[in-house]
C-alpha positions as CSV (number, residue, x, y, z in Angstrom):
1,M,78.5,81.2,7.6
2,K,77.5,81.9,11.2
3,A,79.1,84.8,13.1
4,N,81.3,84.1,16.1
5,P,79.7,86.0,19.1
6,T,82.9,85.7,21.2
7,L,85.0,87.3,18.4
8,M,82.4,90.0,17.9
9,N,82.4,90.9,21.6
10,T,86.2,91.0,21.7
11,V,86.3,93.3,18.7
12,A,83.7,95.6,20.3
13,L,85.6,95.7,23.6
14,R,88.8,96.6,21.9
15,A,87.1,99.4,20.0
16,L,85.7,100.8,23.3
17,L,88.9,100.6,25.2
18,P,90.4,104.0,24.0
19,A,87.2,105.8,24.9
20,V,87.1,104.3,28.4
21,L,90.8,105.2,29.0
22,L,90.2,108.8,27.9
23,L,87.1,109.2,30.1
24,T,89.1,107.8,33.1
25,L,91.9,110.3,32.5
26,Q,89.5,113.2,32.2
27,G,87.7,112.1,35.3
28,S,90.9,112.4,37.4
29,A,91.6,115.8,36.0
30,L,88.1,117.0,36.8
31,A,88.1,115.8,40.4
32,Q,87.6,118.6,42.9
33,S,88.8,118.6,46.5
34,T,87.8,121.3,48.9
35,W,90.0,122.1,52.0
36,T,88.0,121.8,55.3
37,G,90.9,121.7,57.7
38,T,88.7,119.9,60.2
39,S,91.3,117.4,61.4
40,N,94.5,119.4,61.5
41,T,96.6,121.6,59.1
42,T,98.4,118.7,57.3
43,W,97.8,118.5,53.5
44,S,97.6,114.7,53.4
45,G,95.1,114.4,56.3
46,A,92.1,112.6,54.9
47,G,89.7,114.5,57.2
48,N,90.9,117.8,56.0
49,W,89.2,117.4,52.6
50,S,85.8,117.1,51.0
51,P,85.4,114.5,49.7
52,S,87.5,112.8,52.3
53,G,91.1,112.1,51.2
54,A,93.9,114.3,50.0
55,P,93.6,115.5,46.4
56,G,94.8,113.1,43.8
57,L,96.9,113.7,40.7
58,N,95.7,116.6,38.6
59,A,92.8,117.5,41.0
60,D,91.2,120.9,41.2
61,V,91.7,122.3,44.7
62,V,89.5,124.9,46.5
63,V,91.1,126.4,49.6
64,D,88.7,129.1,51.1
65,R,89.4,130.5,54.5
66,N,87.8,133.0,56.7
67,S,90.2,133.1,59.6
68,A,90.7,135.6,62.5
69,A,94.3,134.5,62.9
70,L,97.2,133.3,60.7
71,Y,96.2,130.0,59.2
72,T,98.8,127.6,57.9
73,I,98.4,124.5,55.7
74,S,101.4,122.2,56.0
75,L,102.4,120.4,52.8
76,D,103.7,116.9,53.7
77,T,103.6,115.7,50.1
78,S,104.3,117.3,46.7
79,P,100.9,117.8,45.1
80,V,100.5,117.9,41.3
81,L,97.3,119.9,40.7
82,T,95.4,121.2,37.7
83,N,93.8,124.3,39.3
84,W,93.9,126.1,42.6
85,S,91.1,128.4,43.7
86,S,91.1,130.5,46.9
87,N,88.8,133.1,48.5
88,I,90.7,134.2,51.6
89,T,88.9,136.6,54.0
90,G,89.2,137.5,57.6
91,A,91.9,139.2,59.6
92,A,95.0,137.2,58.6
93,I,96.9,135.5,55.8
94,T,96.6,131.9,54.9
95,T,100.0,130.4,54.5
96,I,100.9,127.3,52.5
97,M,104.3,125.9,53.5
98,P,106.1,122.6,53.8
99,K,105.8,120.7,57.0
100,A,109.2,119.9,58.7
101,L,109.6,116.3,57.7
102,G,113.2,116.4,56.6
103,A,112.5,116.6,52.9
104,S,111.8,119.6,50.6
105,Q,108.4,119.8,48.9
106,A,107.1,121.0,45.6
107,L,103.7,122.3,44.6
108,S,102.8,122.1,40.9
109,I,99.7,123.8,39.5
110,S,99.5,123.3,35.7
111,G,96.5,125.5,35.2
112,N,95.2,128.5,37.1
113,L,96.0,129.7,40.6
114,A,93.0,132.0,41.2
115,K,92.7,134.1,44.3
116,T,89.9,136.4,45.5
117,G,89.0,137.8,48.9
118,S,90.2,140.6,51.1
119,T,93.1,138.9,52.9
120,G,96.4,137.6,51.6
121,L,97.5,134.1,50.5
122,A,101.2,133.2,50.9
123,F,103.2,130.3,49.6
124,R,106.6,130.0,51.3
125,S,109.3,127.9,52.8
126,N,109.3,127.3,56.5
127,G,113.0,128.2,56.7
128,A,114.3,124.6,57.4
129,I,112.5,122.9,54.5
130,T,112.3,124.4,51.0
131,L,109.3,124.7,48.8
132,S,109.4,124.9,45.0
133,M,106.4,126.0,43.0
134,S,105.3,125.7,39.4
135,V,102.2,127.6,38.3
136,G,100.6,127.9,34.9
137,V,98.6,131.2,35.2
138,V,98.1,133.5,38.3
139,D,94.7,135.0,38.3
140,H,94.5,137.6,41.2
141,T,91.4,139.6,41.7
142,T,92.3,142.2,44.3
143,A,90.1,143.4,47.0
144,N,91.1,145.7,49.8
145,S,94.8,145.5,48.9
146,S,94.9,141.7,49.3
147,T,98.0,139.9,48.1
148,I,99.4,136.6,46.8
149,S,103.0,136.2,48.1
150,F,105.5,133.7,46.7
151,G,107.9,133.6,49.6
152,T,108.4,136.0,52.4
153,A,111.5,137.5,54.0
154,G,113.6,134.7,55.4
155,N,111.2,132.1,54.0
156,E,111.7,132.4,50.2
157,L,110.6,129.8,47.8
158,A,113.4,127.6,46.5
159,N,112.1,127.9,42.9
160,L,109.1,129.6,41.2
């Protein structure tokens, strides 16, 4: 009896399908996006990220800033991330807040929110639009009394 090559190929492909799906899911979770802020301060601006394009679902995000003045990143989406890493230095705080678009935003970090550097990092509402946050683990290595703030006076987070 002669083996049917089409049937053998179909069986082989079906056996490989779960492995391909698993690698695809892991690939999206391992994607890293680094904030450049070269276009503007809007989160979804493709030119603000390396590689180009806003972070996808479950991305790892790096937001490092060395700024002489207050620097704001405006959320105009509700990102769902795996990890967030920041090294904030310079003379002022980097602030992550929702952009006034008429809808509240949420920022979800299922893994680590890691912060190093000598200057603060703040996540807050802009007063008119609320921001809710979900964080797995906060890892804060202090240097020169730097801080991570979750909300500020008059600009508290809606939920943490």
